[in-house]
C-alpha positions as CSV (number, residue, x, y, z in Angstrom):
1,X,0.0,0.0,0.0
2,X,2.8,2.4,0.9
3,X,4.5,1.7,-2.5
4,X,1.3,2.7,-4.3
5,X,1.1,5.9,-2.4
6,X,4.7,6.7,-3.4
7,X,4.0,6.0,-7.0
8,X,0.8,8.1,-7.1
9,X,2.6,10.9,-5.3
10,X,5.5,10.8,-7.8
11,X,2.9,10.9,-10.7
12,X,1.4,14.1,-9.5
13,X,4.8,15.6,-8.7
14,X,6.0,14.8,-12.2
15,X,2.8,16.2,-13.8
16,X,3.4,19.4,-11.8
17,X,7.1,19.4,-12.9
18,X,6.2,19.3,-16.6
19,X,3.9,22.4,-16.3
20,X,5.5,24.4,-13.5
21,X,9.2,23.6,-13.6
22,X,10.4,26.8,-12.0
23,X,10.8,26.8,-8.2
24,X,10.5,30.0,-6.3
25,X,11.2,30.9,-2.6
26,X,8.5,32.3,-0.3
27,X,11.0,34.7,1.3
28,X,11.6,36.3,-2.1
29,X,12.4,39.7,-0.5
30,X,15.8,38.4,0.6
31,X,16.8,37.5,-2.9
32,X,15.0,39.6,-5.5
33,X,17.8,38.9,-8.1
34,X,16.6,35.3,-8.4
35,X,13.2,36.5,-9.8
36,X,14.4,39.4,-12.0
37,X,17.8,39.9,-13.7
38,X,17.1,43.7,-13.8
39,X,17.9,43.8,-10.0
40,X,21.6,43.0,-10.7
41,X,23.7,45.9,-9.4
42,X,20.7,47.7,-7.8
43,X,22.8,48.5,-4.7
44,X,26.3,49.8,-4.6
45,X,27.3,46.5,-3.0
46,X,28.6,43.1,-3.6
47,X,25.7,40.8,-2.7
48,X,25.8,37.0,-2.3
49,X,22.9,34.7,-1.4
50,X,22.6,31.0,-0.7
51,X,19.4,29.1,0.3
52,X,17.6,25.8,0.6
53,X,13.9,25.0,0.4
54,X,12.6,21.6,1.6
55,X,8.9,21.4,0.6
56,X,6.2,19.0,2.1
57,X,8.6,17.3,4.5
58,X,6.3,14.3,5.1
59,X,6.0,13.4,1.4
60,X,8.5,11.1,-0.1
61,X,10.1,12.5,-3.2
62,X,8.8,16.0,-2.6
63,X,10.6,19.0,-4.1
64,X,14.0,20.2,-2.7
65,X,15.6,23.3,-4.0
66,X,19.1,24.7,-3.4
67,X,20.4,28.0,-4.9
68,X,23.4,30.3,-4.9
69,X,23.5,33.8,-6.4
70,X,25.8,36.7,-6.6
71,X,25.4,40.2,-8.1
72,X,27.3,43.5,-8.0
73,X,27.5,46.9,-9.7
74,X,29.9,47.0,-12.6
75,X,30.4,50.8,-12.7
76,X,28.7,54.0,-12.1
77,X,29.4,56.8,-14.6
78,X,28.6,60.4,-14.2
79,X,27.3,61.1,-10.7
80,X,24.3,63.1,-11.8
81,X,23.2,61.0,-14.8
82,X,22.6,57.8,-12.7
83,X,23.7,55.4,-15.3
84,X,25.1,52.2,-14.0
85,X,25.3,48.5,-14.9
86,X,25.0,45.3,-12.9
87,X,26.2,41.8,-13.4
88,X,25.3,38.6,-11.6
89,X,25.4,34.8,-11.5
90,X,22.6,32.4,-10.4
91,X,22.7,28.7,-9.9
92,X,19.8,26.5,-8.7
93,X,19.5,22.7,-8.2
94,X,16.0,21.3,-7.9
95,X,15.1,17.6,-7.2
96,X,11.5,16.4,-7.6
97,X,10.9,12.7,-7.2
98,X,13.2,10.9,-9.6
99,X,14.1,14.1,-11.6
100,X,17.0,16.4,-11.1
101,X,17.1,19.9,-12.7
102,X,20.0,22.4,-12.7
103,X,20.0,26.1,-13.8
104,X,23.1,28.1,-14.5
105,X,22.5,31.7,-15.6
106,X,24.4,35.0,-16.0
107,X,22.4,38.2,-15.5
108,X,23.1,41.6,-16.8
109,X,21.2,44.9,-16.0
110,X,21.4,48.5,-17.1
111,X,20.0,51.2,-14.7
112,X,19.0,54.7,-15.5
113,X,17.1,57.6,-14.0
114,X,13.7,58.3,-15.5
115,X,12.7,61.5,-13.7
116,X,13.8,62.9,-10.3
117,X,13.5,60.0,-7.8
118,X,12.1,57.4,-10.3
119,X,14.5,54.9,-11.8
120,X,14.3,52.0,-14.1
121,X,16.5,49.0,-14.9
122,X,16.4,46.5,-17.7
123,X,18.1,43.1,-17.6
124,X,18.3,39.6,-19.0
125,X,19.3,36.2,-17.8
126,X,21.2,34.0,-20.3
127,X,22.3,30.4,-19.5
128,X,21.2,26.8,-19.6
129,X,19.0,24.3,-17.9
130,X,19.9,20.6,-17.4
131,X,17.4,17.9,-16.6
132,X,18.0,14.3,-15.9
133,X,17.0,11.3,-13.8
134,X,18.4,11.0,-10.3
135,X,17.5,7.3,-10.1
136,X,15.4,5.3,-12.5
137,X,16.5,1.8,-11.6
138,X,13.2,0.9,-10.0
139,X,11.1,1.8,-13.0
140,X,10.0,-0.8,-15.6
141,X,8.9,1.1,-18.7
142,X,9.6,1.4,-22.4
143,X,10.0,5.1,-22.2
144,X,13.5,5.8,-23.6
145,X,13.9,8.7,-21.2
146,X,13.5,6.3,-18.2
147,X,15.8,3.7,-19.7
148,X,18.7,6.1,-19.8
149,X,20.5,8.3,-17.3
150,X,21.1,10.8,-20.0
151,X,20.8,14.5,-19.1
152,X,19.1,16.9,-21.4
153,X,20.2,20.5,-21.8
154,X,18.3,23.5,-23.1
155,X,19.1,27.2,-23.3
156,X,17.6,29.7,-20.9
157,X,16.8,33.3,-21.8
158,X,14.8,35.4,-19.3
159,X,14.3,39.2,-19.7
160,X,13.1,41.5,-16.9
161,X,12.4,45.1,-16.1
162,X,12.3,46.9,-12.7
163,X,10.8,50.3,-11.8
164,X,11.8,51.7,-8.4
165,X,12.3,54.5,-6.0
166,X,13.8,54.5,-2.5
167,X,10.5,53.3,-1.1
168,X,8.8,51.2,-3.8
169,X,9.6,48.7,-6.5
170,X,7.7,47.1,-9.3
171,X,9.3,44.3,-11.4
172,X,8.2,42.1,-14.2
173,X,10.2,39.2,-15.7
174,X,9.5,36.4,-18.2
175,X,11.3,33.1,-17.6
176,X,12.0,30.5,-20.2
177,X,11.3,33.0,-23.0
178,X,13.0,30.7,-25.4
179,X,10.6,27.7,-25.8
180,X,12.1,24.2,-26.3
181,X,11.2,20.6,-25.6
182,X,13.1,18.4,-23.2
183,X,14.6,16.0,-25.9
184,X,13.0,12.6,-25.7
185,X,11.2,13.0,-22.4
186,X,7.9,13.6,-24.1
187,X,5.5,15.9,-25.9
188,X,4.3,17.4,-22.7
189,X,7.7,18.1,-21.3
190,X,8.1,21.6,-22.8
191,X,9.7,24.6,-21.3
192,X,6.7,26.8,-20.5
193,X,6.9,30.5,-20.2
194,X,6.5,31.9,-16.7
195,X,5.6,35.5,-15.9
196,X,6.6,36.9,-12.5
197,X,5.5,40.2,-11.2
198,X,6.7,41.6,-7.8
199,X,5.7,44.7,-5.9
200,X,6.7,46.2,-2.6
201,X,6.3,49.5,-0.8
202,X,8.1,50.7,2.4
203,X,6.4,52.7,5.1
204,X,8.7,54.2,7.8
205,X,7.9,55.2,11.3
206,X,11.0,56.0,13.3
207,X,13.2,52.9,13.5
208,X,10.4,50.7,12.1
209,X,9.9,49.9,8.4
210,X,6.7,48.2,7.4
211,X,6.5,46.7,4.0
212,X,3.6,45.0,2.2
213,X,4.7,43.0,-0.9
214,X,3.3,40.6,-3.4
215,X,4.6,38.1,-5.9
216,X,2.3,37.0,-8.8
217,X,3.1,33.9,-10.9
218,X,1.4,33.3,-14.2
219,X,1.8,30.0,-16.1
220,X,-0.4,29.2,-19.2
221,X,-1.0,25.7,-17.9
222,X,-1.7,26.5,-14.3
223,X,-4.1,28.9,-12.5
224,X,-2.3,32.1,-11.5
225,X,-1.1,32.3,-7.9
226,X,0.1,35.1,-5.6
227,X,2.1,35.5,-2.5
228,X,0.8,38.3,-0.3
229,X,3.2,39.2,2.5
230,X,3.6,41.8,5.2
231,X,7.0,42.5,6.8
232,X,7.9,44.6,9.8
233,X,11.6,45.5,10.1
234,X,13.3,47.2,13.1
235,X,16.3,49.4,12.2
236,X,17.3,46.9,9.4
237,X,18.5,44.5,12.2
238,X,15.6,42.1,12.6
239,X,12.3,41.6,10.7
240,X,9.4,39.3,11.0
241,X,6.2,38.9,8.9
242,X,3.5,36.6,7.7
243,X,2.0,35.9,4.3
244,X,-0.3,33.7,2.3
245,X,0.1,31.9,-1.0
246,X,-3.4,31.9,-2.6
247,X,-5.3,28.7,-2.0
248,X,-2.1,26.9,-1.0
249,X,-0.3,27.8,2.1
250,X,0.3,30.1,5.1
251,X,3.8,31.5,5.7
252,X,5.7,33.1,8.6
253,X,9.1,34.7,8.2
254,X,12.0,35.7,10.5
255,X,15.0,37.6,9.2
256,X,17.9,39.0,11.2
257,X,21.3,40.6,10.6
258,X,24.6,39.2,12.0
259,X,28.0,41.0,12.3
260,X,26.8,43.9,9.9
261,X,27.4,41.9,6.8
262,X,25.4,38.7,7.1
263,X,21.7,38.3,7.0
264,X,19.8,35.1,7.8
265,X,16.2,34.4,6.9
266,X,13.9,31.5,7.9
267,X,10.4,30.7,6.6
268,X,8.0,28.2,7.9
269,X,5.1,27.3,5.5
270,X,2.0,25.3,6.3
271,X,-0.1,24.0,3.4
272,X,-3.9,24.1,3.5
273,X,-4.6,22.1,0.4
274,X,-7.0,19.1,0.5
275,X,-5.3,16.3,2.6
276,X,-2.6,18.8,3.5
277,X,-1.9,16.9,6.7
278,X,-0.2,14.2,4.6
279,X,2.2,16.7,3.0
280,X,3.8,18.2,6.0
281,X,5.3,21.7,6.4
282,X,7.9,23.5,4.2
283,X,11.1,25.0,5.5
284,X,13.2,27.7,3.9
285,X,16.6,29.1,4.9
286,X,18.4,31.9,3.1
287,X,21.8,33.3,4.1
288,X,23.0,36.5,2.6
289,X,26.3,38.5,2.6
290,X,26.6,42.1,1.5
291,X,29.6,44.5,1.5
292,X,29.2,48.2,0.6
293,X,31.5,51.1,0.8
294,X,30.0,54.5,1.5
295,X,31.6,57.8,2.7
296,X,35.1,56.3,3.2
297,X,36.8,53.0,3.4
298,X,34.7,51.6,6.2
299,X,32.3,49.0,4.8
300,X,28.6,49.4,5.5
301,X,26.1,46.7,5.0
302,X,22.9,47.7,3.2
303,X,19.8,45.6,3.1
304,X,18.8,44.6,-0.5
305,X,15.4,46.2,0.0
306,X,15.8,49.0,2.5
307,X,18.3,51.7,1.6
């Protein structure tokens, strides 16, 4: 009986993989670069992030995601023109059931001032995706993809745009803009386009910053979903918040700064789908490092959101 449950679970996971494919973190505020290449070089800092997401911990073969990202400002030309460029690198490993997917992308962004305090950046990710089987030895099928441990590689092109001020930001990005099939895996295993839209606004009272934010995901083969979050930050040292993923889960976040340059974020997510008690909670951990130099040689850490 247990074996049947595992097989059925894997079937639904693989079906979701073929249509969804792209994994996102609930604590997206800590790593906006992963969702939009136009964020590269947004701060006058060297920013590095690493994270892990373990989803539905009670379900065998459930998704696990690890990522590493780095981005920095290339240069800033004339002081009054506000023209600068950013460069970044993003790597992600995602395992879902018997499948293993790797993403390796380089991001470039160009920033300019539109009018007074309003700024805009345009960017693009370029790289590749690799998909293969982690372990197919227990399967008995004639599908040629299952009979081989071959990994399939496809190009990845993802443009993005970001409009922002010191207190607000609105970004739109299109992932997997270059459509391609996954080799011999099947007619339904196509790289679907994914549209991501993010918005945040900061409200300041003394040492407190309050920030509502949202992340909207649109996939042509899935119903749209949105993360709606509210974060309270005290003096850019510690922040906590809560959010909801429409019709899917409830989230709580805790972020805190260590030694001026490190930031750690933890998210606990509880699903409220049908039979969600069989899935278990989701855990996320993100560790960030940032190094900025302002008004002299002494380094000063700046949060990727609050400046």
